[in-house]
TORTORMAR-140020 format. One record per atom (N, C-alpha, C): residue in three letters; x, y, z. Coordinates in steps of 0.2 Angstrom, whole numbers, plus 5000, padded with zeros to 4 digits. Layout:
<kolros>
ALAXYZ...
</kolros>
This chain:
<kolros>
UNK556156155388UNK556156155395UNK555556135397UNK555956105403UNK555156055404UNK555256085409UNK554456095413UNK554256125419UNK554756125426UNK554856175432UNK554856155437UNK554156125444UNK554356125450UNK554056105454UNK553556175454UNK553956195454UNK553256255457UNK553156305450UNK553056275443UNK552756315438UNK552056265440UNK552056195439UNK551556155438UNK551356155445UNK551456165450UNK550956185455UNK550656255454UNK550956315450UNK550556385451UNK550356375446UNK550256345439UNK549856305434UNK549456265430UNK549556215433UNK549356145433UNK549056105437UNK549256125443UNK548956065446UNK548356075453UNK547956035452UNK547356015454UNK547255975462UNK546855985466UNK546755925472UNK546455885468UNK546455825471UNK545955795469UNK545655765476UNK544955765476UNK544455775472UNK544355835468UNK544355855464UNK544155915460UNK543555935455UNK543355975449UNK542855985445UNK542855895441UNK543555925440UNK543555845433UNK543355755436UNK543355775441UNK542955695448UNK542655705443UNK542355795449UNK541755775451UNK541155755442UNK541455785438UNK540855775432UNK540955695430UNK541455655431UNK541555575429UNK541055545433UNK541055575438UNK540955535447UNK539855545445UNK539855585441UNK538755595441UNK538855555434UNK539555575429UNK538955525420UNK539155435425UNK539555425429UNK539755335432UNK539055325435UNK538755385440UNK538355355444UNK537455385436UNK537455415432UNK537055395427UNK536855325424UNK537355335419UNK537455265419UNK537555185421UNK537855185429UNK538155105432UNK538555085428UNK539255125426UNK539755135425UNK540555135426UNK541255095424UNK541555125432UNK542255145425UNK542555215427UNK542655285422UNK543455265427UNK544055265421UNK544555265424UNK544955335422UNK544955385425UNK544955435424UNK545955455421UNK545755505416UNK546455535413UNK546955555420UNK547855565417UNK547955585422UNK547955645422UNK548255675429UNK547855765432UNK548655775437UNK548855835434UNK549655835438UNK549155865446UNK549355815454UNK548955825459UNK549555865464UNK549055935467UNK549455945473UNK548855935477UNK549255885484UNK549155895489UNK549355915495UNK549155955499UNK549256005504UNK549555955509UNK549555895509UNK549655855514UNK550655835512UNK550955855506UNK551355835503UNK551755935502UNK551755945504UNK551756035498UNK552656015496UNK552556065489UNK553256075489UNK553356015484UNK552855985484UNK552855915478UNK552155885474UNK552355865469UNK551755855462UNK551755795460UNK551255755460UNK550855705459UNK550755705452UNK551055625447UNK550655615441UNK549955565443UNK549255575444UNK548655545448UNK548255525443UNK548055465445UNK547355455439UNK546655415445UNK546255415444UNK545855395449UNK545355345444UNK544855285450UNK544555265446UNK544155275450UNK543455285447UNK542955305447UNK542055255445UNK541555235450UNK540955215449UNK540355225453UNK540055205451UNK539355245453UNK539555305464UNK539655295465UNK539855265471UNK540355345471UNK540755355467UNK541255395467UNK541855345466UNK542355395471UNK543155415468UNK543355315472UNK543455265468UNK543455215470UNK544255215473UNK544955225472UNK545655235473UNK545955295469UNK546255305472UNK546855375466UNK547555325465UNK547655325460UNK548455315460UNK548755325458UNK549655345463UNK549855415460UNK550755365457UNK550655375448UNK551255345447UNK551855335451UNK552455295451UNK552855265457UNK553255275452UNK553255275445UNK553955265444UNK553755335435UNK553955385440UNK554055445433UNK554655435429UNK554155465421UNK554955465419UNK555455515418UNK555955485422UNK556455515423UNK556755515419UNK557455575417UNK557355635422UNK557155685421UNK556555665415UNK556155745412UNK555655745418UNK555255725417UNK554555725421UNK554755735431UNK554555805433UNK554955805441UNK554255825442UNK553955755444UNK553355715449UNK553855665452UNK553155695462UNK553755635467UNK553255555465UNK553655515467UNK553555455468UNK553555445476UNK553055395476UNK552755415481UNK552855355486UNK553355325487UNK553755275487UNK554355305489UNK554555335486UNK555255395490UNK555155445495UNK554755485499UNK554355515503UNK553955495511UNK554455505512UNK554655465520UNK553855475525UNK553555425528UNK552655445531UNK552255425527UNK552455385519UNK551855375517UNK551455315513UNK550955295517UNK550655245523UNK550155215517UNK549955275512UNK549555235508UNK549755185502UNK549255155501UNK549255095497UNK549855115488UNK550155105488UNK550555105484UNK550255075476UNK549755025477UNK549654995471UNK548854955471UNK548555015472UNK547854975476UNK547454935470UNK546754905471UNK546654855469UNK545754875469UNK545254905466UNK544554905467UNK544254805466UNK543854805469UNK543454765470UNK542754765469UNK542654755462UNK542054785460UNK541654735457UNK540854765456UNK540454705453UNK540654665445UNK541154725443UNK541554675435UNK542354675434UNK542354665444UNK543054615441UNK543454665447UNK544154635449UNK544654685452UNK544954715448UNK544954785445UNK545554815445UNK545854855445UNK546654855443UNK547154895445UNK547354945442UNK547754995443UNK547755035438UNK548455075436UNK549055045433UNK549655115432UNK549755145427UNK550155205424UNK549955235421UNK551055245416UNK550755255415UNK551155255406UNK551755245408UNK552255265409UNK553255205412UNK553255195416UNK552755165422UNK552755125424UNK552555045423UNK552255045416UNK552154965413UNK553054935408UNK553655005411UNK554354975406UNK554754945416UNK553954925420UNK554454895424UNK553954835429UNK553954785423UNK553754725425UNK553554705435UNK553954725438UNK553854715444UNK553254765449UNK552854835442UNK552454885446UNK551954825443UNK551654845437UNK551254785437UNK551254695440UNK551654685440UNK551754615448UNK551454645453UNK551354655455UNK551354695461UNK550654695459UNK550154755456UNK549354755455UNK549254645454UNK549454635451UNK549254565450UNK549254555458UNK549754535461UNK549954505467UNK549254545470UNK549254605474UNK548654625476UNK548254605471UNK547854575469UNK547354525467UNK546654565459UNK547254625454UNK547054635450UNK546954595446UNK545954615442UNK546054545438UNK546254565430UNK545754655431UNK545954695424UNK546454765425UNK546954745422UNK547254795421UNK547454845416UNK547354915419UNK547254985416UNK547855015416UNK548155015409UNK548655075407UNK548255145405UNK548755205410UNK548055245406UNK548955295404UNK549055295396UNK549755355395UNK549655385390UNK550255445390UNK550255475384UNK551155455383UNK550955385379UNK551655365375UNK551955355369UNK552155385368UNK552655415365UNK553455385359UNK553055415352UNK553555385346UNK554255415346UNK554755365349UNK554855315343UNK554855255347UNK554355255353UNK554255195357UNK553855185357UNK553455205354UNK552755205354UNK552355155352UNK551655135350UNK551355085343UNK551355095337UNK552155115335UNK552355105328UNK552655065330UNK552855035323UNK553555005320UNK554055035317UNK554855005318UNK554854955320UNK554854925327UNK555054985331UNK555054975338UNK554254945343UNK553954985344UNK553154965345UNK553254945353UNK553654965356UNK553454925363UNK553054925365UNK552355015365UNK552054975367UNK551354935365UNK551454855360UNK551154845362UNK551354775365UNK552154765363UNK552554725365UNK552354695375UNK552554775378UNK552454785383UNK551754755385UNK551354785382UNK550654765385UNK550454685387UNK550754665379UNK550654585380UNK550954565386UNK551654575384UNK551854525392UNK551754535397UNK551554605400UNK551254605406UNK550554555407UNK550254595402UNK549754535403UNK549754455401UNK550154425397UNK550154355399UNK550654325403UNK551054355405UNK551454385414UNK550954355420UNK550654395416UNK550054395425UNK549454375422UNK549054305422UNK548454295418UNK548154365417UNK548154415416UNK547654445418UNK547354495409UNK546654495411UNK546754545407UNK546954655404UNK547154655400UNK547654725400UNK547054775394UNK546954825399UNK546654905394UNK546954975393UNK547254965387UNK547854995388UNK547555075384UNK547655145386UNK547355175382UNK548155225381UNK548055255376UNK548355295372UNK548355345370UNK548755405371UNK548655495368UNK548655485361UNK548355505356UNK548555505349UNK548455575348UNK549255625346UNK549355665344UNK549555695343UNK549655725334UNK550155725330UNK551155775333UNK551055765328UNK552055805330UNK551955865327UNK551655885327UNK551355955321UNK551256025326UNK550756025332UNK550356015336UNK550756025344UNK551555975343UNK551755945352UNK552555945345UNK552855975345UNK553555935345UNK554055975352UNK554555935353UNK554655875349UNK554455785349UNK553655805352UNK553655715351UNK552855725346UNK552755665348UNK552055655345UNK551655575348UNK551255565348UNK550655505353UNK550555445346UNK550955405345UNK550355395341UNK549755355343UNK549355355348UNK548755315351UNK548855255351UNK548555195346UNK548455155347UNK548155105352UNK547755125356UNK547455095361UNK547055005359UNK547254995367UNK547054925364UNK546654895372UNK546354845368UNK546354755372UNK546554705374UNK546954665379UNK547054635378UNK547154565382UNK547054485381UNK546654455386UNK547154425389UNK547154365393UNK547754355396UNK548154315395UNK547954265389UNK548454265385UNK549054315379UNK548754355382UNK549054405380UNK548854405370UNK548254415369UNK548154405361UNK547654475363UNK548054525356UNK547254575353UNK546654585353UNK546154585358UNK545554575358UNK545254625353UNK545754675353UNK545554735349UNK545854815352UNK545854845344UNK546554895345UNK546054955340UNK546255025342UNK546455075336UNK546955085332UNK546755115329UNK547255125320UNK547855165324UNK548255185323UNK548755215324UNK548555295322UNK548855365326UNK548655415323UNK548355455327UNK548355525325UNK548155595328UNK547255585329UNK546955595334UNK546455565334UNK546055555340UNK545455525340UNK545155515342UNK544955455342UNK544755385345UNK544655355344UNK544155285351UNK544055245351UNK543455205355UNK543555135353UNK543755115356UNK543955015357UNK543254995360UNK543454915358UNK542654905363UNK542954835363UNK542954805368UNK543054715367UNK542854675374UNK542554605375UNK542254575379UNK542854565384UNK542754565391UNK543154575396UNK542854505399UNK542854465398UNK542454375403UNK542954355409UNK542854405413UNK542954375423UNK543054325422UNK542454305421UNK542454215423UNK542854175420UNK542854185414UNK543454145409UNK543954165415UNK544254205416UNK545154225417UNK544954215425UNK544354195428UNK544554155435UNK544554105435UNK544154055428UNK544153975427UNK544753975425UNK545154025420UNK545953975420UNK546354005426UNK546254045428UNK546754065435UNK546754005440UNK546053995440UNK546053925446UNK546153855443UNK546353845436UNK546453775435UNK547153775432UNK547353815428UNK547953825425UNK548253775431UNK549053755427UNK549653745431UNK550353745428UNK550253755422UNK550953765420UNK550753845416UNK551153895415UNK551153935415UNK550853985416UNK550653965425UNK550354015431UNK550854045434UNK551254075432UNK551754125434UNK551854175440UNK550954195441UNK551054205449UNK550954155453UNK550654075454UNK550954025456UNK551354015457UNK552354025451UNK552454015451UNK553154045453UNK552754075456UNK553454165457UNK554254145460UNK554654135462UNK555354135467UNK555654195468UNK555054205474UNK555454255476UNK555754275480UNK556154245482UNK556854235489UNK557454235481UNK557154205476UNK557754205469UNK558254275467UNK557754295470UNK558254345467UNK558354405471UNK559054415472UNK559054455478UNK559254545478UNK559254555471UNK559154605469UNK558554675473UNK558054615473UNK557354655475UNK557554675484UNK558054695487UNK558154645495UNK558754705497UNK558854725494UNK559354795493UNK559054855490UNK559154945492UNK558954975489UNK559554995482UNK559055025477UNK559155025470UNK559055085471UNK558455125468UNK558555195467UNK557755255471UNK558055305474UNK558055325471UNK559055325477UNK559355365476UNK560255335481UNK560055365487UNK559655435486UNK559655525492UNK559255465498UNK558355425496UNK558055395499UNK557855435502UNK557655475508UNK556855505505UNK557055565509UNK557555615504UNK557755685504UNK557255695499UNK557055745505UNK556255805502UNK556755875496UNK557155855495UNK557655915489UNK557055945485UNK557055975481UNK556455995474UNK556455945469UNK556355945466UNK556655875461UNK556555935452UNK557155905449UNK557155955445UNK557355885440UNK557655915432UNK557755885427UNK558555875431UNK559155915431UNK559455895436UNK559655875438UNK559255865444UNK559255795449UNK559355755450UNK558755725443UNK558555645443UNK559155625439UNK559555655433UNK559955645430UNK560355655434UNK560855665441UNK561155675446UNK561155595452UNK560055585453UNK559955545455UNK559955465451UNK559855465443UNK560355425441UNK560955395440UNK561255415439UNK561855425439UNK562255375444UNK561955415451UNK562055375456UNK561955315458UNK561055285456UNK561055245454UNK561455185450UNK561755225445UNK562155165441UNK562655155442UNK563055195446UNK563755185449UNK563355115456UNK562555115461UNK562455065462UNK562155015459UNK561955015452UNK562054945451UNK562654905450UNK563054965446UNK563854955443UNK564454905450UNK563954915455UNK564554905459UNK564454825464UNK563454805463UNK563254755462UNK563554675460UNK563554625467UNK564154595466UNK563454555470UNK563254495464UNK562954445466UNK562854375472UNK562254375473UNK562254315480UNK562254245477
</kolros>
């Protein structure tokens, strides 16, 4: 059984900022570093009756931005996507300009949507952070290994560094799922600079991120400069509404309602007539 929104609000949801982000901010000040938090289920009194899957970038001065997952893992996640909420005005894809580079973040399933990561890059991100509990069979292990494939593609197609942290947890503790870990750092040409060996438990991954080299490459590159070559008007699929087909409805999200919305979106896709 997957939890309901009400159960998440009652048992797991926290406001932001909270004790966790305060402790991270204290460490960021102490060591003059930048920390991308893990994800948390967020309740916000501005949006009663919904929860968000959220992460914060935290620096020496505190929280730089809060990112709320735009693409929940539907149908099973009943977190709200902020883009569905009528009157939501905060940036969907914030980027922080820091002394160590311009940093943007998206969560787990977001990375299966090239558009989401492309928007972070279009907003100026040079370092793309992925915070994930990305599970098998699609995780960091062969023969599928979507984790590595996607991380490398998002890096090279956006000429950006990717720093991807994944949960490592065994099937024994979290049936029916397991999380294979495999956290990694990828450079702007898709090279894996460092990665953790797959498996449960904690790993530390360290790799150099040369922002000067990245900026130089973006400046001088002519071929394979996909951000510059993007023909936005060539893709009419993005000019029309696709998901959710119910627009800004505030009905409570459930697994069954998500399934209904997915089926309606599929019918919309089937009726699409190319221009």
